[in-house]
C-alpha positions as CSV (number, residue, x, y, z in Angstrom):
1,X,103.5,107.0,100.3
2,X,102.2,103.5,99.7
3,X,98.6,102.9,100.7
4,X,98.4,101.6,104.3
5,X,95.8,99.7,106.3
6,X,95.7,99.1,110.0
7,X,94.4,95.8,111.3
8,X,94.3,94.0,114.7
9,X,94.9,90.2,114.6
10,X,91.7,88.6,115.9
11,X,91.3,85.2,117.6
12,X,89.6,83.9,114.4
13,X,92.8,84.7,112.5
14,X,94.9,82.3,114.6
15,X,95.6,78.6,114.6
16,X,95.9,76.2,117.6
17,X,99.4,77.6,118.3
18,X,98.0,81.1,118.7
19,X,99.7,82.5,115.6
20,X,98.1,83.8,112.4
21,X,97.1,80.8,110.3
22,X,99.2,81.1,107.0
23,X,96.2,81.3,104.6
24,X,94.7,84.1,106.7
25,X,97.5,86.4,105.8
26,X,96.2,86.5,102.3
27,X,92.7,87.4,103.6
28,X,94.2,90.2,105.6
29,X,96.0,91.4,102.4
30,X,92.8,91.3,100.5
31,X,91.1,93.4,103.1
32,X,93.9,96.0,102.5
33,X,93.3,95.7,98.7
34,X,89.6,96.4,99.1
35,X,90.3,99.3,101.4
36,X,92.7,100.8,98.8
37,X,90.0,100.5,96.2
38,X,87.5,102.2,98.4
39,X,89.9,105.0,99.3
40,X,90.2,105.6,95.5
41,X,86.4,106.1,95.3
42,X,85.7,102.8,93.8
43,X,82.3,101.6,94.9
44,X,83.0,98.1,96.2
45,X,79.4,96.9,95.8
46,X,79.5,97.7,92.1
47,X,83.0,96.4,91.8
48,X,82.3,92.9,93.2
49,X,78.6,92.5,92.5
50,X,77.7,91.5,88.9
51,X,80.6,93.4,87.2
52,X,81.2,93.1,83.5
53,X,84.9,92.5,84.3
54,X,86.6,90.6,87.1
55,X,90.2,90.5,88.4
56,X,90.8,87.0,89.7
57,X,94.0,86.2,91.5
58,X,96.2,84.0,89.4
59,X,99.3,83.8,91.7
60,X,100.1,84.4,95.3
61,X,103.1,84.1,97.6
62,X,103.8,84.9,101.2
63,X,107.2,85.0,103.0
64,X,107.0,84.9,106.8
65,X,109.8,86.5,108.9
66,X,108.2,86.5,112.4
67,X,105.0,85.1,113.9
68,X,101.9,87.3,114.2
69,X,99.8,86.8,117.4
70,X,96.2,87.6,118.4
71,X,96.1,91.2,119.5
72,X,99.1,92.3,117.3
73,X,98.5,95.7,115.6
74,X,99.4,95.2,111.9
75,X,100.3,97.8,109.4
76,X,99.9,96.6,105.9
77,X,101.5,98.7,103.1
78,X,100.6,97.9,99.6
79,X,101.9,98.9,96.2
80,X,100.2,97.8,93.0
81,X,102.0,97.6,89.8
82,X,100.8,97.3,86.2
83,X,102.4,94.2,84.6
84,X,100.8,94.3,81.2
85,X,97.7,95.4,79.4
86,X,95.6,92.8,81.2
87,X,97.3,92.2,84.5
88,X,98.7,93.8,87.6
89,X,100.5,92.7,90.9
90,X,100.2,93.9,94.4
91,X,103.1,93.8,96.8
92,X,102.2,93.9,100.5
93,X,104.5,94.5,103.5
94,X,103.1,93.6,106.9
95,X,104.7,95.2,110.0
96,X,104.1,94.9,113.7
97,X,105.7,97.7,115.8
98,X,107.8,98.8,112.8
99,X,109.3,95.3,112.3
100,X,108.5,93.5,109.0
101,X,106.8,90.2,109.8
102,X,105.6,89.1,106.4
103,X,105.7,90.1,102.7
104,X,103.1,88.9,100.1
105,X,102.3,89.2,96.5
106,X,99.0,88.8,94.7
107,X,98.9,88.8,90.8
108,X,95.6,89.6,89.2
109,X,94.4,89.3,85.6
110,X,91.5,91.1,84.0
111,X,88.8,88.9,82.4
112,X,85.4,89.4,80.8
113,X,83.0,87.8,83.2
114,X,80.8,86.3,80.5
115,X,83.4,84.8,78.2
116,X,86.1,84.3,81.0
117,X,88.7,85.5,78.5
118,X,91.4,87.9,79.2
119,X,90.8,91.6,78.4
120,X,92.5,94.9,78.9
121,X,92.4,96.4,82.3
122,X,89.4,98.7,82.9
123,X,89.9,102.5,83.1
124,X,88.8,102.3,86.7
125,X,91.7,99.9,87.6
126,X,94.1,101.8,85.5
127,X,93.3,105.0,87.4
128,X,93.7,103.1,90.7
129,X,97.1,101.8,89.6
130,X,98.3,105.2,88.5
131,X,97.2,106.9,91.7
132,X,98.9,104.4,93.9
133,X,102.0,104.1,91.7
134,X,102.4,108.0,91.8
135,X,102.0,108.0,95.6
136,X,104.7,105.3,95.8
137,X,107.0,107.2,93.5
138,X,106.5,110.4,95.5
139,X,107.6,108.6,98.7
140,X,110.7,107.3,97.0
141,X,111.6,110.7,95.6
142,X,111.2,112.2,99.1
143,X,114.0,109.8,100.2
144,X,112.0,107.2,102.0
145,X,113.8,104.4,100.3
146,X,115.9,103.6,97.3
147,X,113.4,100.8,96.4
148,X,109.9,101.3,95.3
149,X,107.6,102.4,98.1
150,X,110.0,101.4,100.8
151,X,110.1,97.7,99.7
152,X,113.6,96.2,99.2
153,X,114.6,95.3,95.8
154,X,113.8,91.7,94.8
155,X,117.4,90.6,95.2
156,X,117.4,91.9,98.8
157,X,114.6,89.5,100.0
């Protein structure tokens, strides 16, 4: 199964029209990312405070299918995928009452904090990627979906 995170839309997440402000969707996705790290026993304080490596986001995209309103109960499913020796991508699917309302992607690159140059992914992140990839593959093998982790193939979007 993909990692899932439950989140209620708060007033502070919405704009003047009462729907989630577009940029806040990425904040919510990042919350899910942080929760998945913590669920994999990664110490968030160590991970984000004075690390030797960092994983800045170098690309994002969000597709919206329906509005999200204050009080909506969101279920965010995420699947990370290793893209190379120095980068990975996370695909997020956001649902409300089992209806997909948005899909997002964040692409991260591993850098040395001091030199700001790319470097190979840390063992900690490789383990996190492997754990979550394995969980997603198990869900697919159990017949949840023909696409990875229940996400439609790219051509189906």
